[in-house]
N, C-alpha and C positions, 0 to 999 in steps of 0.2 A: 784286711777282711778275714783272714784265717783265724785271727783271735776270737772272732764270733762263733766259730765252728767248733763242734766237738772234736776231740783227739781222733785223728784218722790216718790211714796210710794207703799207698797205692802199690799195686803189683800188676804184673802181666801174667795172664794165664791162658789157657787154651780151652776152647769150647767147640766141639764138633770139628776139630782139626784146624780151627782158626784162632789166631791170637786175639785176646781181648784185654782191655785196660779195666781194671777194677779198683774202685775207691770204697773203702770200708772202714767202719768205726773200730777203735782199739781201746783196750783198758790200759791202766797205768803201766802195765809191763810190756805193752806193744802187742798184745794178743787180740785177735779179732773178736769182737763181742758177737756171740752167736745170736743173742736176742734181737739184735739190729740187723745182722747180716750185711749185705752189700748196700751201700748208699746208691751207687750207680756203676754200670759197667757198659762197655760198648766196644765195637771192633773198629777196624781201620776205616771203613767207608763212613760210619758215623763220626769217628774222630776228624776225618777230612772236612766234613760238612761243619763240624763245630769250629774247627780252625778257620775255615772260610768266613764264618759268621761271628768271630770272636768279639769284634767291636759291638755288634748287636747284642750279644750276650752280656758284655759289660755294661752297656747302656741300660738293659733291662734290669740288671741287678741294681745299679745306681738309682734308677727311677723308682722301683718298687720296694727297695729296702727301707725307704724313708716312711713308709706308710705304717 
């Protein structure tokens, strides 16, 4: 699946004293593309919900990627 996606990277940053996971697009040298900014970012609570529903998310991608 990742071959379908634009080059990207992941980092852990801090926002208002809380850790967040950030996924962002990068250029050929691995630098963040300012034009696009962050693809998605979320903290621990949302990460836990995502993990609890990872199978639902996978099914969603499989079902609707074919359209």
